GUTIKE-713521 format. One record per residue (C-alpha): residue in one letter; y, z, x. Coordinates in Angstrom, 1 decimal. Each point is the difference from the previous one (the first is absolute). Example, Ala and Ser with C-alpha at 12.3 -4.5 7.8 and 13.67 -1.06 7.14 Angstrom:
BEGIN
<site><residu>A</residu><v>-4.5</v><w>7.8</w><u>12.3</u></site>
<site><residu>S</residu><v>3.4</v><w>-0.7</w><u>1.4</u></site>
END
This chain:
BEGIN
<site><residu>X</residu><v>-60.7</v><w>-6.2</w><u>32.9</u></site>
<site><residu>X</residu><v>0.9</v><w>-2.2</w><u>-3.0</u></site>
<site><residu>X</residu><v>-0.3</v><w>-3.8</w><u>0.5</u></site>
<site><residu>X</residu><v>3.7</v><w>-0.5</w><u>-0.7</u></site>
<site><residu>X</residu><v>1.0</v><w>2.6</w><u>2.6</u></site>
<site><residu>X</residu><v>-2.3</v><w>-1.5</w><u>2.6</u></site>
<site><residu>X</residu><v>1.6</v><w>-3.5</w><u>-0.6</u></site>
<site><residu>X</residu><v>3.5</v><w>1.5</w><u>0.3</u></site>
<site><residu>X</residu><v>-0.8</v><w>1.7</w><u>3.3</u></site>
<site><residu>X</residu><v>-1.6</v><w>-3.2</w><u>1.3</u></site>
<site><residu>X</residu><v>3.0</v><w>-2.0</w><u>-1.0</u></site>
<site><residu>X</residu><v>2.3</v><w>2.4</w><u>1.7</u></site>
<site><residu>X</residu><v>-2.1</v><w>-0.1</w><u>3.2</u></site>
<site><residu>X</residu><v>0.1</v><w>-3.8</w><u>0.0</u></site>
<site><residu>X</residu><v>3.7</v><w>-0.1</w><u>-0.5</u></site>
<site><residu>X</residu><v>0.6</v><w>2.4</w><u>2.9</u></site>
<site><residu>X</residu><v>-2.3</v><w>-2.1</w><u>2.2</u></site>
<site><residu>X</residu><v>2.0</v><w>-3.1</w><u>-0.9</u></site>
<site><residu>X</residu><v>3.3</v><w>1.8</w><u>0.7</u></site>
<site><residu>X</residu><v>-1.3</v><w>0.7</w><u>3.5</u></site>
<site><residu>X</residu><v>-1.2</v><w>-3.5</w><u>0.5</u></site>
<site><residu>X</residu><v>3.3</v><w>-1.5</w><u>-1.2</u></site>
<site><residu>X</residu><v>2.0</v><w>2.4</w><u>2.2</u></site>
<site><residu>X</residu><v>-2.1</v><w>-1.0</w><u>3.1</u></site>
<site><residu>X</residu><v>0.3</v><w>-3.7</w><u>-0.7</u></site>
<site><residu>X</residu><v>3.8</v><w>0.3</w><u>-0.6</u></site>
<site><residu>X</residu><v>0.3</v><w>1.9</w><u>3.3</u></site>
<site><residu>X</residu><v>-1.9</v><w>-2.8</w><u>1.7</u></site>
<site><residu>X</residu><v>2.2</v><w>-2.7</w><u>-1.5</u></site>
<site><residu>X</residu><v>3.2</v><w>2.0</w><u>1.0</u></site>
<site><residu>X</residu><v>-1.3</v><w>0.5</w><u>3.5</u></site>
<site><residu>X</residu><v>-1.5</v><w>-3.4</w><u>0.8</u></site>
<site><residu>X</residu><v>2.3</v><w>-2.3</w><u>-2.1</u></site>
<site><residu>X</residu><v>3.3</v><w>1.8</w><u>0.3</u></site>
<site><residu>X</residu><v>0.4</v><w>0.7</w><u>-3.8</u></site>
<site><residu>X</residu><v>2.7</v><w>2.6</w><u>-0.3</u></site>
<site><residu>X</residu><v>0.1</v><w>0.5</w><u>-3.8</u></site>
<site><residu>X</residu><v>-2.5</v><w>2.6</w><u>-1.3</u></site>
<site><residu>X</residu><v>-0.1</v><w>-1.4</w><u>-3.5</u></site>
<site><residu>X</residu><v>-0.7</v><w>-3.5</w><u>1.2</u></site>
<site><residu>X</residu><v>-2.6</v><w>1.2</w><u>2.4</u></site>
<site><residu>X</residu><v>-1.9</v><w>2.0</w><u>-2.7</u></site>
<site><residu>X</residu><v>0.0</v><w>-2.9</w><u>-2.5</u></site>
<site><residu>X</residu><v>-1.2</v><w>-2.4</w><u>2.7</u></site>
<site><residu>X</residu><v>-2.7</v><w>2.4</w><u>1.1</u></site>
<site><residu>X</residu><v>-1.2</v><w>0.5</w><u>-3.6</u></site>
<site><residu>X</residu><v>-0.1</v><w>-3.7</w><u>-0.6</u></site>
<site><residu>X</residu><v>-2.0</v><w>-0.6</w><u>3.2</u></site>
<site><residu>X</residu><v>-2.5</v><w>2.7</w><u>-1.0</u></site>
<site><residu>X</residu><v>-0.2</v><w>-1.2</w><u>-3.6</u></site>
<site><residu>X</residu><v>1.2</v><w>3.3</w><u>-1.4</u></site>
<site><residu>X</residu><v>1.9</v><w>-0.3</w><u>-3.2</u></site>
<site><residu>X</residu><v>0.1</v><w>3.6</w><u>-1.2</u></site>
<site><residu>X</residu><v>3.6</v><w>1.1</w><u>0.4</u></site>
<site><residu>X</residu><v>-1.2</v><w>3.6</w><u>0.3</u></site>
<site><residu>X</residu><v>-1.6</v><w>-1.0</w><u>3.2</u></site>
<site><residu>X</residu><v>3.3</v><w>-0.9</w><u>1.6</u></site>
<site><residu>X</residu><v>0.9</v><w>2.7</w><u>2.6</u></site>
<site><residu>X</residu><v>3.4</v><w>1.6</w><u>0.3</u></site>
<site><residu>X</residu><v>2.2</v><w>-1.0</w><u>2.9</u></site>
<site><residu>X</residu><v>-0.6</v><w>3.2</w><u>1.9</u></site>
<site><residu>X</residu><v>-3.8</v><w>-0.7</w><u>-0.2</u></site>
<site><residu>X</residu><v>0.6</v><w>-3.4</w><u>1.6</u></site>
<site><residu>X</residu><v>2.2</v><w>1.6</w><u>2.7</u></site>
<site><residu>X</residu><v>-2.8</v><w>2.5</w><u>0.8</u></site>
<site><residu>X</residu><v>-2.5</v><w>-2.9</w><u>0.2</u></site>
<site><residu>X</residu><v>2.4</v><w>-1.9</w><u>2.2</u></site>
<site><residu>X</residu><v>0.2</v><w>2.8</w><u>2.5</u></site>
<site><residu>X</residu><v>-3.8</v><w>0.3</w><u>0.0</u></site>
<site><residu>X</residu><v>-0.4</v><w>-3.8</w><u>0.5</u></site>
<site><residu>X</residu><v>2.5</v><w>0.0</w><u>2.9</u></site>
<site><residu>X</residu><v>-1.8</v><w>3.0</w><u>1.6</u></site>
<site><residu>X</residu><v>-3.4</v><w>-1.7</w><u>-0.2</u></site>
<site><residu>X</residu><v>0.9</v><w>-3.7</w><u>0.7</u></site>
<site><residu>X</residu><v>3.3</v><w>0.1</w><u>1.8</u></site>
<site><residu>X</residu><v>0.0</v><w>3.3</w><u>1.8</u></site>
<site><residu>X</residu><v>0.8</v><w>-1.7</w><u>3.3</u></site>
<site><residu>X</residu><v>2.8</v><w>-2.3</w><u>-1.1</u></site>
<site><residu>X</residu><v>1.7</v><w>1.6</w><u>-3.0</u></site>
<site><residu>X</residu><v>1.5</v><w>3.0</w><u>1.9</u></site>
<site><residu>X</residu><v>1.5</v><w>-2.4</w><u>2.5</u></site>
<site><residu>X</residu><v>1.6</v><w>-2.1</w><u>-2.7</u></site>
<site><residu>X</residu><v>1.3</v><w>3.1</w><u>-1.7</u></site>
<site><residu>X</residu><v>1.5</v><w>1.4</w><u>3.2</u></site>
<site><residu>X</residu><v>1.7</v><w>-3.3</w><u>0.8</u></site>
<site><residu>X</residu><v>1.6</v><w>0.0</w><u>-3.5</u></site>
<site><residu>X</residu><v>1.1</v><w>3.6</w><u>0.3</u></site>
<site><residu>X</residu><v>1.6</v><w>-0.7</w><u>3.3</u></site>
<site><residu>X</residu><v>1.7</v><w>-3.1</w><u>-1.4</u></site>
<site><residu>X</residu><v>1.2</v><w>2.1</w><u>-2.9</u></site>
<site><residu>X</residu><v>1.7</v><w>2.4</w><u>2.3</u></site>
<site><residu>X</residu><v>1.8</v><w>-2.8</w><u>1.8</u></site>
<site><residu>X</residu><v>1.1</v><w>-1.6</w><u>-3.3</u></site>
<site><residu>X</residu><v>1.2</v><w>3.3</w><u>-1.4</u></site>
<site><residu>X</residu><v>2.0</v><w>0.6</w><u>3.1</u></site>
<site><residu>X</residu><v>1.5</v><w>-3.5</w><u>-0.4</u></site>
<site><residu>X</residu><v>0.7</v><w>0.7</w><u>-3.7</u></site>
<site><residu>X</residu><v>1.2</v><w>3.5</w><u>0.5</u></site>
<site><residu>X</residu><v>3.3</v><w>-0.7</w><u>-1.8</u></site>
<site><residu>X</residu><v>-2.0</v><w>-0.5</w><u>-3.2</u></site>
<site><residu>X</residu><v>-2.0</v><w>3.3</w><u>0.0</u></site>
<site><residu>X</residu><v>-3.3</v><w>-1.8</w><u>0.2</u></site>
<site><residu>X</residu><v>-3.3</v><w>1.5</w><u>-1.1</u></site>
<site><residu>X</residu><v>-3.5</v><w>-1.1</w><u>0.7</u></site>
<site><residu>X</residu><v>-2.3</v><w>-0.3</w><u>-3.1</u></site>
<site><residu>X</residu><v>-3.3</v><w>-1.5</w><u>-0.9</u></site>
<site><residu>X</residu><v>-3.2</v><w>-0.7</w><u>2.0</u></site>
<site><residu>X</residu><v>1.5</v><w>0.5</w><u>3.5</u></site>
<site><residu>X</residu><v>1.1</v><w>3.5</w><u>-1.0</u></site>
<site><residu>X</residu><v>-3.2</v><w>0.8</w><u>-1.9</u></site>
<site><residu>X</residu><v>-2.3</v><w>-1.2</w><u>2.8</u></site>
<site><residu>X</residu><v>-1.7</v><w>-2.9</w><u>-1.7</u></site>
<site><residu>X</residu><v>1.9</v><w>-2.8</w><u>1.6</u></site>
<site><residu>X</residu><v>-1.9</v><w>-2.7</w><u>1.8</u></site>
<site><residu>X</residu><v>0.8</v><w>-3.4</w><u>1.7</u></site>
<site><residu>X</residu><v>0.9</v><w>-1.4</w><u>-3.4</u></site>
<site><residu>X</residu><v>2.5</v><w>2.7</w><u>-0.9</u></site>
<site><residu>X</residu><v>3.8</v><w>-0.2</w><u>0.1</u></site>
<site><residu>X</residu><v>2.2</v><w>2.9</w><u>1.1</u></site>
<site><residu>X</residu><v>1.6</v><w>1.0</w><u>-3.3</u></site>
<site><residu>X</residu><v>3.4</v><w>1.7</w><u>0.2</u></site>
<site><residu>X</residu><v>2.5</v><w>1.2</w><u>-2.5</u></site>
<site><residu>X</residu><v>3.6</v><w>-0.4</w><u>1.0</u></site>
<site><residu>X</residu><v>3.0</v><w>1.5</w><u>-1.9</u></site>
<site><residu>X</residu><v>3.4</v><w>-1.5</w><u>-0.7</u></site>
<site><residu>X</residu><v>2.3</v><w>-0.2</w><u>-3.0</u></site>
<site><residu>X</residu><v>0.7</v><w>-3.6</w><u>1.1</u></site>
<site><residu>X</residu><v>-3.4</v><w>-1.6</w><u>-0.6</u></site>
<site><residu>X</residu><v>1.0</v><w>-3.0</w><u>2.1</u></site>
<site><residu>X</residu><v>1.0</v><w>2.0</w><u>3.1</u></site>
<site><residu>X</residu><v>-3.5</v><w>0.4</w><u>1.6</u></site>
<site><residu>X</residu><v>-0.7</v><w>-3.7</w><u>-0.4</u></site>
<site><residu>X</residu><v>3.3</v><w>-1.0</w><u>1.5</u></site>
<site><residu>X</residu><v>-0.5</v><w>2.5</w><u>2.9</u></site>
<site><residu>X</residu><v>-3.4</v><w>-1.6</w><u>0.8</u></site>
<site><residu>X</residu><v>1.4</v><w>-3.5</w><u>-0.3</u></site>
<site><residu>X</residu><v>2.8</v><w>0.9</w><u>2.4</u></site>
<site><residu>X</residu><v>-2.6</v><w>1.0</w><u>2.5</u></site>
<site><residu>X</residu><v>-1.5</v><w>-3.4</w><u>-0.2</u></site>
<site><residu>X</residu><v>-3.1</v><w>1.1</w><u>-2.0</u></site>
<site><residu>X</residu><v>-1.3</v><w>-2.7</w><u>-2.5</u></site>
<site><residu>X</residu><v>-0.7</v><w>1.6</w><u>-3.3</u></site>
<site><residu>X</residu><v>-1.9</v><w>-0.8</w><u>-3.2</u></site>
<site><residu>X</residu><v>1.4</v><w>1.8</w><u>-3.1</u></site>
<site><residu>X</residu><v>-1.9</v><w>1.1</w><u>-3.1</u></site>
<site><residu>X</residu><v>0.3</v><w>2.6</w><u>-2.7</u></site>
<site><residu>X</residu><v>-2.3</v><w>2.9</w><u>-0.8</u></site>
<site><residu>X</residu><v>-0.2</v><w>2.1</w><u>-3.1</u></site>
<site><residu>X</residu><v>-0.4</v><w>3.7</w><u>0.7</u></site>
<site><residu>X</residu><v>-0.8</v><w>2.7</w><u>-2.5</u></site>
<site><residu>X</residu><v>1.9</v><w>3.3</w><u>0.1</u></site>
<site><residu>X</residu><v>-1.6</v><w>1.6</w><u>-3.1</u></site>
<site><residu>X</residu><v>-2.1</v><w>-1.2</w><u>-2.9</u></site>
<site><residu>X</residu><v>3.1</v><w>-1.4</w><u>-1.7</u></site>
<site><residu>X</residu><v>2.2</v><w>-0.9</w><u>3.0</u></site>
<site><residu>X</residu><v>-0.5</v><w>-3.2</w><u>2.0</u></site>
<site><residu>X</residu><v>2.4</v><w>-2.0</w><u>2.1</u></site>
<site><residu>X</residu><v>0.0</v><w>-3.1</w><u>2.2</u></site>
<site><residu>X</residu><v>1.1</v><w>0.1</w><u>3.6</u></site>
<site><residu>X</residu><v>0.5</v><w>-2.5</w><u>2.8</u></site>
<site><residu>X</residu><v>-2.9</v><w>-0.3</w><u>2.6</u></site>
<site><residu>X</residu><v>0.6</v><w>-1.5</w><u>3.5</u></site>
<site><residu>X</residu><v>-2.9</v><w>-1.5</w><u>1.8</u></site>
<site><residu>X</residu><v>-0.2</v><w>-1.0</w><u>3.6</u></site>
<site><residu>X</residu><v>-2.2</v><w>0.2</w><u>3.1</u></site>
<site><residu>X</residu><v>0.4</v><w>1.5</w><u>3.4</u></site>
<site><residu>X</residu><v>-2.4</v><w>-0.2</w><u>2.9</u></site>
<site><residu>X</residu><v>-2.8</v><w>-1.1</w><u>-2.3</u></site>
<site><residu>X</residu><v>0.5</v><w>2.8</w><u>-2.5</u></site>
<site><residu>X</residu><v>1.3</v><w>-0.6</w><u>-3.5</u></site>
<site><residu>X</residu><v>2.7</v><w>2.2</w><u>-1.5</u></site>
<site><residu>X</residu><v>0.7</v><w>0.6</w><u>-3.7</u></site>
<site><residu>X</residu><v>3.3</v><w>1.8</w><u>-0.6</u></site>
<site><residu>X</residu><v>1.1</v><w>1.1</w><u>-3.5</u></site>
<site><residu>X</residu><v>3.7</v><w>0.6</w><u>-0.5</u></site>
<site><residu>X</residu><v>0.8</v><w>3.0</w><u>-2.1</u></site>
<site><residu>X</residu><v>3.2</v><w>1.8</w><u>-1.1</u></site>
<site><residu>X</residu><v>1.1</v><w>3.1</w><u>1.9</u></site>
<site><residu>X</residu><v>-0.8</v><w>2.3</w><u>-2.9</u></site>
<site><residu>X</residu><v>-3.7</v><w>-1.1</w><u>0.3</u></site>
<site><residu>X</residu><v>-0.2</v><w>2.3</w><u>3.1</u></site>
<site><residu>X</residu><v>-0.2</v><w>2.9</w><u>-2.5</u></site>
<site><residu>X</residu><v>-2.9</v><w>-1.4</w><u>-2.0</u></site>
<site><residu>X</residu><v>-2.8</v><w>-2.3</w><u>1.3</u></site>
<site><residu>X</residu><v>-1.5</v><w>-2.7</w><u>-2.3</u></site>
<site><residu>X</residu><v>-3.5</v><w>0.5</w><u>-1.3</u></site>
<site><residu>X</residu><v>-2.9</v><w>-0.9</w><u>2.3</u></site>
<site><residu>X</residu><v>-2.3</v><w>-2.8</w><u>-1.3</u></site>
<site><residu>X</residu><v>-3.0</v><w>2.0</w><u>1.1</u></site>
<site><residu>X</residu><v>0.4</v><w>3.3</w><u>-1.8</u></site>
<site><residu>X</residu><v>3.1</v><w>-0.4</w><u>-2.1</u></site>
<site><residu>X</residu><v>1.7</v><w>2.9</w><u>1.8</u></site>
<site><residu>X</residu><v>3.3</v><w>-0.2</w><u>2.0</u></site>
<site><residu>X</residu><v>-0.6</v><w>-2.2</w><u>3.0</u></site>
<site><residu>X</residu><v>-0.5</v><w>1.7</w><u>3.4</u></site>
<site><residu>X</residu><v>2.8</v><w>-0.9</w><u>2.4</u></site>
<site><residu>X</residu><v>0.5</v><w>0.8</w><u>3.6</u></site>
<site><residu>X</residu><v>3.1</v><w>0.0</w><u>2.3</u></site>
<site><residu>X</residu><v>-0.1</v><w>-1.4</w><u>3.5</u></site>
<site><residu>X</residu><v>-0.5</v><w>3.5</w><u>1.4</u></site>
<site><residu>X</residu><v>-2.9</v><w>0.6</w><u>-2.3</u></site>
<site><residu>X</residu><v>-1.7</v><w>-3.3</w><u>1.1</u></site>
<site><residu>X</residu><v>0.6</v><w>0.9</w><u>3.7</u></site>
<site><residu>X</residu><v>-1.7</v><w>3.4</w><u>-0.7</u></site>
<site><residu>X</residu><v>-3.0</v><w>-1.9</w><u>-1.5</u></site>
<site><residu>X</residu><v>-0.3</v><w>-2.1</w><u>3.2</u></site>
<site><residu>X</residu><v>0.2</v><w>3.2</w><u>2.1</u></site>
<site><residu>X</residu><v>-2.8</v><w>1.5</w><u>-2.1</u></site>
<site><residu>X</residu><v>-2.1</v><w>-3.0</w><u>0.6</u></site>
<site><residu>X</residu><v>0.6</v><w>0.3</w><u>3.7</u></site>
<site><residu>X</residu><v>-1.1</v><w>3.6</w><u>0.0</u></site>
<site><residu>X</residu><v>-3.1</v><w>-0.8</w><u>-2.0</u></site>
<site><residu>X</residu><v>-1.0</v><w>-2.8</w><u>2.3</u></site>
<site><residu>X</residu><v>0.6</v><w>2.2</w><u>3.0</u></site>
<site><residu>X</residu><v>-2.2</v><w>2.8</w><u>-1.4</u></site>
<site><residu>X</residu><v>-2.8</v><w>-2.4</w><u>-1.2</u></site>
END
């Protein structure tokens, strides 16, 4: 093997090892420090490890895989409980918000939620103020933010986000127009249309967990 080819292969191996290390450290930071943003987690992980090669930065789905593995190894006794509590809370919230066609998204749906995770819902109304007014009428104190969502490589838009807590669980509710029911925004993990679940689908997930626990 030529010397140049040997060096190239060695560099590729080193880059791949660093990608794994950064993904594992990013997963640890997300799990133990409650960091929710994949990009922030990977940059912080690379900085902590002293890795400056941008080719060694893992993709978001690599970090998500590492997060699942970290939770399995280090939090196998507590993470499933936190996940179930949030899925049950999501069912109750979606029943409460049924007039807004709510959908569950994010870590609670994907199964990577932990005690730091909010229940993330999308609600739909052509009056962007209606969901917030409804919650305020029920006596629920809210914080309001905005969030930019991507629908394609060239299409982005900002939407109202409602933040509140209930029974110790944080909720993060994005208000979208009704026509967004036809097309989900792009997921930050894999840049594909975001997975969404109705209340019935979440109830089915809980039932599947019960069956798996019974058979284990």
